[in-house]
C-alpha positions in Angstrom: 3.6 -3.5 -16.9 0.2 -2.8 -16.2 -0.7 -6.5 -15.6 2.6 -7.4 -13.8 3.0 -4.2 -11.8 3.8 -6.2 -8.7 7.1 -7.6 -10.2 9.2 -4.4 -9.5 8.1 -4.9 -5.7 9.6 -8.3 -5.7 12.7 -7.3 -7.4 13.3 -4.4 -5.1 12.8 -6.4 -2.0 15.2 -9.0 -3.4 17.9 -6.6 -4.2 17.5 -5.1 -0.9 17.9 -8.5 0.8 20.9 -9.2 -1.1 22.6 -5.9 0.0 21.6 -6.3 3.7 21.5 -10.0 4.3 23.1 -11.8 1.2 23.2 -15.1 3.0 19.5 -15.5 3.0 16.7 -15.1 0.3 13.7 -13.2 1.3 11.3 -15.7 2.4 8.3 -15.0 0.0 6.8 -18.4 0.7 6.1 -17.1 4.2 4.0 -14.1 3.2 0.2 -14.4 3.2 -0.7 -11.2 1.1 1.4 -9.1 -1.4 -0.4 -6.0 -2.4 -0.6 -2.3 -2.9 -2.2 0.0 -0.4 -5.2 0.9 -2.8 -6.5 -2.7 -3.0 -6.9 -3.1 0.8 -8.5 0.3 1.2 -11.0 -0.8 -1.5 -11.8 -3.9 0.6 -12.3 -1.8 3.8 -14.6 0.4 1.9 -16.8 -2.4 0.9 -16.9 -3.8 4.3 -17.6 -0.4 6.0 -21.4 0.1 6.7 -22.1 3.6 7.6 -25.4 2.8 9.5 -25.4 2.6 13.2 -25.1 -0.9 14.8 -23.2 -2.2 12.0 -20.7 -4.3 14.1 -21.0 -6.6 16.9 -18.9 -6.9 19.9 -16.6 -9.3 17.8 -16.0 -6.8 15.0 -18.2 -8.9 12.6 -20.7 -7.3 10.5 -24.3 -8.4 10.9 -24.9 -9.2 7.3 -21.5 -11.2 7.1 -21.8 -14.6 5.7 -19.4 -16.8 3.8 -18.9 -15.5 0.3 -21.4 -12.8 0.4 -20.5 -9.3 1.6 -23.3 -6.9 0.9 -23.0 -3.2 1.4 -25.3 -1.1 -0.5 -24.0 2.1 0.9 -20.8 1.7 -1.1 -22.0 1.7 -4.8 -18.6 2.0 -6.6 -17.8 -1.0 -8.6 -14.2 -2.6 -7.8 -12.2 -5.2 -9.5 -9.0 -6.8 -7.8 -7.1 -9.3 -9.8 -6.0 -12.0 -7.4 -3.4 -14.6 -7.9 -2.1 -17.7 -5.9 1.6 -17.9 -5.7 3.3 -21.1 -3.9 1.3 -22.8 -1.3 -0.4 -19.8 0.5 0.7 -16.4 -0.7 -2.0 -14.2 -2.3 -1.2 -11.6 -4.8 -3.8 -8.7 -4.9 -3.1 -6.7 -8.2 -4.6 -3.3 -8.8 -7.0 -3.1 -11.7 -7.9 0.3 -13.2 -10.2 1.0 -16.1 -8.1 3.8 -17.2 -4.4 4.4 -17.1 -4.7 8.0 -15.9 -6.9 9.8 -13.2 -8.1 13.3 -13.9 -7.4 15.9 -11.0 -10.5 17.2 -9.4 -11.1 21.0 -10.2 -11.6 21.9 -6.5 -8.5 19.9 -5.3 -5.5 21.8 -4.0 -3.6 18.7 -3.0 -1.1 18.5 -5.9 -0.4 22.2 -5.8 0.2 22.1 -2.1 2.7 19.2 -2.7 4.4 21.0 -5.5 4.8 24.3 -3.6 5.8 23.0 -0.2 8.2 20.1 -1.2 11.2 19.7 -3.3 12.2 16.6 -5.1 14.5 14.3 -3.7 18.0 14.0 -5.6 17.3 10.3 -6.3 14.0 11.2 -8.0 15.5 13.9 -10.1 18.0 11.5 -11.3 15.3 9.3 -12.6 13.6 12.3 -14.2 16.6 13.0 -16.1 16.2 9.7 -17.8 12.5 9.9 -18.4 10.7 13.2 -17.7 8.4 12.9 -14.7 9.1 9.2 -14.3 10.2 9.2 -10.7 8.0 8.4 -7.7 8.8 7.3 -4.3 7.2 4.0 -3.4 7.7 2.4 0.0 7.5 -1.3 0.6 6.5 -2.3 4.1 6.1 -5.7 5.9 4.0 -6.2 9.1 1.7 -8.4 10.9 -1.9 -7.9 10.5 -3.9 -9.9 13.1 -1.5 -12.9 12.3 -1.4 -12.3 8.4 2.1 -11.6 7.1 1.4 -8.5 4.7 3.6 -7.0 2.3 2.2 -3.6 1.1 3.3 -1.0 -1.4 2.2 2.7 -1.4 3.1 5.9 -2.9 4.8 8.3 -0.3 4.0 12.1 -0.7 6.9 13.5 1.2 9.3 13.1 4.0 11.1 15.0 6.8 14.7 15.8 5.5 17.2 13.6 7.3 20.2 15.1 8.9 23.6 13.7 7.7 24.8 10.7 9.4 21.2 10.0 10.8 20.4 6.7 12.1 18.1 4.5 10.3 14.9 3.4 12.3 13.7 0.4 9.9 12.6 -2.9 10.8 14.5 -4.8 13.5 17.5 -6.9 12.3 17.6 -5.1 9.0 21.0 -3.9 8.2 21.8 -0.7 6.3 24.7 -1.1 4.0 28.0 0.6 4.9 29.2 3.9 2.9 31.5 1.7 0.6 29.1 -0.6 -0.1 26.4 2.2 -1.0 29.1 3.7 -3.3 29.9 0.4 -5.0 26.4 -0.8 -5.3 25.2 2.6 -6.8 27.9 2.8 -9.3 26.3 0.4 -11.8 22.9 -0.3 -13.0 21.6 -3.9 -12.5 19.9 -5.8 -15.1 17.5 -8.6 -14.0 16.3 -11.6 -15.9 12.9 -10.1 -16.3 13.9 -7.1 -18.5 13.8 -4.6 -15.6 16.8 -2.6 -14.4 17.4 -1.7 -10.8 19.3 1.7 -10.3 20.6 1.5 -6.6 20.4 4.6 -4.5 23.7 6.0 -3.1 21.7 6.8 0.1 20.3 4.8 3.0 16.5 4.6 3.1 14.6 7.5 4.5 13.5 6.6 8.0 10.0 5.2 8.4 9.5 7.9 11.1 10.3 10.8 8.5 7.6 9.8 5.9 4.7 12.2 5.5 1.1 11.9 4.0 -0.2 15.3 2.7 -3.8 16.5 2.3 -5.8 19.7 2.2 -9.1 20.9 3.4 -11.0 24.3 2.6 -11.5 26.5 5.7 -15.1 27.0 4.4 -15.3 23.8 6.3 -14.6 23.4 9.9 -11.1 22.0 10.4 -11.9 19.4 13.1 -10.2 15.8 12.7 -13.7 14.4 11.5 -13.9 16.7 8.6 -10.4 15.7 7.6 -12.2 12.3 6.8 -10.8 10.2 9.4 -12.4 6.9 8.3 -10.5 7.4 4.9 -7.2 9.0 6.1 -6.3 6.8 9.1 -6.5 3.5 7.1 -4.3 5.2 4.6 -1.6 6.0 7.1 -2.1 2.6 8.8 -1.8 0.5 6.0 1.4 2.1 4.6 2.7 2.5 8.3 3.3 6.2 7.7 3.3 8.0 11.0 3.0 11.8 10.0 0.0 13.6 8.4 0.1 17.0 7.3 -3.3 18.8 6.7 -3.0 22.2 4.9 -6.1 24.4 5.5 -6.8 26.7 2.4 -9.2 29.7 1.6 -9.9 29.4 -2.2 -6.4 28.1 -2.7 -4.5 30.1 -0.2 -2.9 28.1 2.2 -3.4 29.6 5.8 -2.1 27.0 8.2 -0.7 23.4 8.3 -1.9 21.1 11.0 0.7 18.5 11.8 -0.3 15.2 13.4 1.5 12.0 14.5 -0.5 8.8 14.2 1.0 7.5 17.5 0.6 10.4 19.6 -2.1 13.0 18.3 -5.0 13.1 20.5 -7.4 13.0 17.6 -5.9 10.0 16.0 -5.9 8.1 19.3 -9.7 9.0 19.8 -10.5 7.5 16.6 -8.6 4.3 16.8 -11.3 2.5 18.9 -13.6 3.3 16.2 -11.7 1.7 13.4 -10.5 -1.4 15.2 -13.7 -3.4 14.7 -13.5 -2.6 10.8 -10.1 -3.8 10.8 -11.0 -7.2 12.5 -13.6 -7.5 9.9 -11.1 -6.8 7.1 -8.8 -9.3 8.6 -11.5 -12.0 8.5 -12.4 -11.1 4.9 -8.6 -11.4 3.7 -8.3 -14.8 5.5 -11.5 -16.0 3.9 -10.3 -14.8 0.5 -6.9 -16.7 1.0 -8.7 -19.8 2.1 -11.2 -19.7 -0.8 -8.4 -19.2 -3.4 -6.5 -22.0 -1.9 -9.6 -24.3 -2.1 -10.4 -23.5 -5.6 -6.8 -24.0 -6.8 -6.5 -27.4 -5.1 -10.0 -28.5 -6.7 -8.9 -27.4 -10.1 -5.2 -27.7 -10.2 -4.5 -25.5 -13.4 -6.5 -22.8 -11.8 -4.5 -19.9 -10.0 -6.0 -16.7 -11.4 -8.9 -15.0 -10.0 -10.6 -11.7 -9.9 -12.5 -10.1 -7.0 -15.5 -8.1 -8.4 -17.5 -5.8 -6.4 -20.8 -4.6 -8.0 -24.5 -3.8 -6.9 -23.6 -4.3 -3.3 -22.1 -7.8 -3.6 -18.4 -9.0 -3.6 -17.7 -12.2 -5.7 -14.8 -14.3 -6.7 -14.4 -15.3 -10.4 -11.9 -17.4 -12.1 -9.9 -15.2 -14.6 -8.6 -16.4 -18.0 -5.7 -14.4 -19.5 -2.3 -13.0 -18.4 -1.2 -13.8 -14.9 0.0 -11.1 -12.4 3.5 -12.3 -12.9 5.9 -13.8 -15.5 5.8 -17.6 -15.1 9.5 -17.5 -14.0 8.8 -15.2 -11.0 6.5 -17.8 -9.2 9.6 -19.8 -8.4 10.4 -17.2 -5.7 7.6 -18.7 -3.6 8.8 -22.1 -3.7 9.8 -23.5 -0.3 
């Protein structure tokens, strides 16, 4: 599943489309990018130049040139596998050198999450099948400067919904009726790709209820800036999560929790003009990647797999040989 981890995303969206709008298939051919949040955050970090005067009035980096994005201030190597699906859809597939990530000794984030949240019933049901298997991933679709994005991200927590609460999801998205929920959740759905879908008996958690959690030591000042706005704001924006809870602690003892709303909090609204030029540059980079991949695929008809590699301050696109990001049969979803 490591090499085809976008397949569950496609199947989940297809299943939801069948439940809510069975007369229409989801228009994958109209999507520009399908990705996880991690990949676009990496691209933004690469573009970000911390020196003053990095952006001109149009939001373009001064050292911007086609095919060459240099940023010596960001030294971490990055690899993102890229695939062209259909005529224009770009798959950005997260690539990691390891299958697990060690917890930083001084981090209190996971303990904060474990102590102040409880596991949702749907996740508990999955854990009963396979221990610690359940995570809540949210898939959102939005317009990013004219690019149709479908982005998946992991959600830390949510505000509990009151019984019979309304769903404030995307416009024209229909929530299944109670009878439909009960019937759809009564059986496991087997797909042609060997993955099983276990429908939830509950409607989706409203997007307005989703929360991103983080912690900060009170040995530091607890201003919005030390909360690392340049990292956290994009994290909220790319996943469209509106709420951020920041726990302040002294050597692991939490003393207070600051709650902020991405749409109304003064600190966040103050930071928005700072990040907008970087978002504009990111949009230009995404479009450039899309055009270059399409160009190379037309030039070499049998080449559809690539890798974006950032190393030594330079981002480059390479042809990739080996397993594709999806099973061959799944690419039929992108046919017009």
